[in-house]
C-alpha positions in Angstrom: 25.9 37.2 -4.1 23.5 37.5 -1.2 20.5 39.7 -0.7 21.0 43.3 0.3 20.0 43.9 4.0 17.0 45.8 2.8 15.5 42.9 0.9 16.4 40.0 3.2 12.8 40.0 4.6 11.2 39.9 1.2 13.6 37.2 0.0 12.8 35.1 3.1 9.1 35.5 2.5 9.5 34.4 -1.2 11.5 31.4 -0.1 8.8 30.5 2.4 6.1 30.8 -0.3 8.1 28.7 -2.7 8.6 26.0 0.0 4.8 26.0 0.8 4.0 25.7 -3.0 6.3 22.8 -3.4 4.9 20.9 -0.4 1.3 21.7 -1.6 2.2 20.3 -5.0 3.7 17.2 -3.4 0.5 16.7 -1.3 -1.7 17.0 -4.4 0.3 14.3 -6.1 0.0 12.0 -3.1 -3.8 12.5 -3.3 -4.0 12.1 -7.1 -0.8 11.1 -8.9 -0.6 12.6 -12.4 2.0 12.9 -15.1 5.7 12.3 -14.6 5.7 13.8 -11.2 2.9 11.5 -10.2 4.9 8.5 -11.5 7.8 9.6 -9.4 5.6 10.1 -6.3 4.2 6.6 -6.9 7.7 5.1 -6.7 8.3 7.0 -3.5 5.0 5.9 -2.0 5.9 2.3 -2.8 9.0 2.5 -0.5 7.3 4.6 2.2 4.3 2.4 2.4 6.1 -0.9 2.7 6.0 -1.3 6.5 2.5 0.0 7.1 1.1 -2.0 4.2 2.6 -5.2 5.6 1.1 -4.6 9.0 -2.4 -3.8 7.5 -2.3 -7.0 5.4 -1.4 -9.1 8.5 -4.3 -7.5 10.3 -6.7 -8.4 7.4 -6.1 -12.1 8.0 -6.6 -13.2 4.4 -7.6 -16.8 3.9 -7.1 -19.0 0.8 -10.0 -18.6 -1.5 -10.9 -15.1 -0.3 -11.8 -12.4 -2.8 -10.0 -9.2 -1.9 -10.4 -5.6 -2.9 -7.3 -3.3 -2.7 -9.1 0.1 -2.3 -6.7 2.8 -3.4 -4.3 0.2 -4.8 -1.6 2.7 -6.0 1.1 0.9 -7.9 -0.2 -2.5 -6.8 2.4 -3.6 -4.4 -0.1 -4.5 -1.7 -2.1 -6.5 -4.2 1.1 -8.5 -5.1 1.6 -9.4 -1.5 -2.1 -10.4 -1.0 -2.3 -12.6 -4.1 -0.4 -15.6 -2.6 -2.4 -15.3 0.6 -5.7 -15.5 -1.2 -4.5 -18.5 -3.2 -7.4 -19.4 -5.5 -9.2 -16.2 -4.7 -9.1 -12.9 -6.6 -7.4 -9.6 -5.7 -8.9 -6.6 -7.5 -7.8 -3.0 -7.2 -9.2 0.4 -7.8 -7.5 3.8 -7.7 -8.4 7.3 -9.0 -5.1 7.7 -10.8 -4.7 6.2 -14.3 -0.9 6.3 -13.9 -1.2 4.1 -10.7 -3.6 1.7 -12.4 -1.1 1.3 -15.3 1.7 0.6 -12.8 -0.5 -1.9 -10.8 -1.3 -3.8 -14.0 2.5 -4.0 -14.7 3.3 -5.1 -11.2 0.7 -7.8 -11.3 0.8 -8.7 -15.0 0.7 -12.5 -14.5 -2.3 -12.4 -12.2 -4.1 -10.1 -14.6 -3.3 -12.4 -17.6 -4.8 -15.4 -15.8 -7.9 -13.5 -14.6 -7.0 -13.4 -10.9 -6.8 -9.6 -10.8 -8.3 -6.6 -12.4 -7.2 -3.0 -11.8 -9.4 -0.1 -12.8 -9.9 3.6 -12.3 -13.0 4.3 -10.1 -14.3 6.7 -7.5 -14.3 5.4 -4.0 -17.8 6.8 -3.4 -19.2 4.6 -6.2 -17.5 1.2 -6.3 -17.9 -0.6 -9.7 -18.8 -4.0 -8.1 -22.0 -5.8 -7.2 -23.2 -6.4 -3.7 -21.5 -8.9 -1.4 -18.5 -9.7 -3.6 -15.5 -9.5 -1.3 -14.4 -11.2 1.9 -11.6 -8.8 2.6 -11.0 -5.1 1.8 -7.7 -3.3 2.3 -7.6 0.5 2.5 -4.0 1.4 3.3 -2.9 5.1 3.4 -6.0 6.2 1.5 -8.6 7.3 4.0 -7.2 10.8 4.1 -8.4 11.3 0.5 -12.0 10.2 0.8 -14.1 13.2 0.0 -17.2 11.7 1.6 -16.1 9.2 4.3 -19.7 8.2 5.1 -20.5 7.3 1.5 -17.2 5.4 1.0 -17.8 3.3 4.0 -21.4 2.7 2.9 -20.0 1.4 -0.4 -17.5 -0.7 1.4 -20.3 -2.3 3.5 -22.3 -2.9 0.3 -19.6 -4.8 -1.5 -18.3 -6.7 1.6 -19.8 -10.1 2.3 -21.3 -10.9 5.7 -18.5 -11.7 8.2 -16.0 -10.0 5.8 -13.3 -7.8 7.1 -12.1 -4.2 6.3 -8.6 -3.2 7.3 -7.5 0.4 7.3 -4.1 1.9 7.9 -3.4 5.6 8.2 -0.7 7.7 9.8 -2.2 9.3 12.9 -3.1 13.0 13.2 -0.5 13.3 16.0 2.3 12.6 13.5 0.7 14.2 10.5 0.4 17.6 12.3 4.2 17.8 12.1 4.3 17.3 8.3 4.0 20.1 5.9 1.9 18.1 3.5 -0.9 18.2 6.1 -1.2 21.9 5.6 -2.0 21.6 1.9 -5.7 20.9 2.4 -5.5 17.6 0.6 -5.4 15.3 3.6 -8.1 14.7 6.2 -6.5 13.9 9.5 -7.7 11.2 11.9 -6.6 9.8 15.2 -7.5 6.3 16.6 -10.7 7.5 18.2 -11.8 9.3 15.0 -11.3 6.1 13.0 -13.3 4.0 15.5 -16.1 6.6 15.6 -16.5 6.9 11.8 -16.6 3.1 11.4 -19.3 2.7 14.1 -21.2 5.7 12.7 -21.1 3.9 9.3 -22.9 0.9 10.7 -20.1 -1.5 11.9 -21.0 -3.0 15.2 -18.9 -1.5 18.1 -17.8 -4.9 19.3 -16.6 -5.8 15.8 -14.3 -2.8 15.4 -10.8 -3.1 16.6 -8.5 -0.1 16.5 -4.9 0.0 17.6 -1.9 2.3 17.5 1.3 1.1 15.9 4.7 2.7 16.1 6.8 2.6 12.9 10.3 3.5 12.0 11.2 7.2 12.0 9.0 7.8 15.0 5.8 7.6 12.9 2.6 6.8 14.9 0.1 4.8 12.8 -3.5 3.6 13.2 -4.7 0.2 12.1 -8.4 -0.5 12.3 -10.1 -3.8 11.5 -13.9 -3.9 11.2 -15.9 -7.1 10.6 -19.3 -6.9 8.9 -22.1 -8.6 11.0 -23.7 -11.7 9.6 -27.1 -10.7 8.2 
């Protein structure tokens, strides 16, 4: 039985509020997966991130023997792809979500057992690593959630070895503006120029920052940035 004519407007408003609430809840889980819903969102992210993660890893140019940090590792699928490329090197991962760290440990259980990987909960603004310990750092689909972008990039520069590389992937603001999750206040939006600017502002040399736009399936416009740390 439908709404009476006199209540159609209020019913529509309630439906709109319910829809907004659902999208906001989904956006919060993307930012910080928790509980069963977070586990389910993690599975969805694994599928959705497959194409951009592959492109970002290609741009990172991992060499045998490199030590790699997967910053915002999620369920660990990117780490699994990078381990064979690093050969005798390490691939470590951090994430804010304990659920995702548990999943990353399961995904990469063999590498964890032999000491080639370690996954741990940590804040991006305070990385639990000594100076100059990684040749490569991947940050795929995570920059939206950095509360203090300048501090995160300062930490990245601290743990990155001279001539090491950082690769960032994010979906561009031009695409995100059309997505309801972007209205939840959980995502900071960037276009290609924004990403280039924040990397240079953080201390990466302008001629060692390469930013390009990529077009993915479904009409998604993405941004891939690669920044190389100058030799001291």
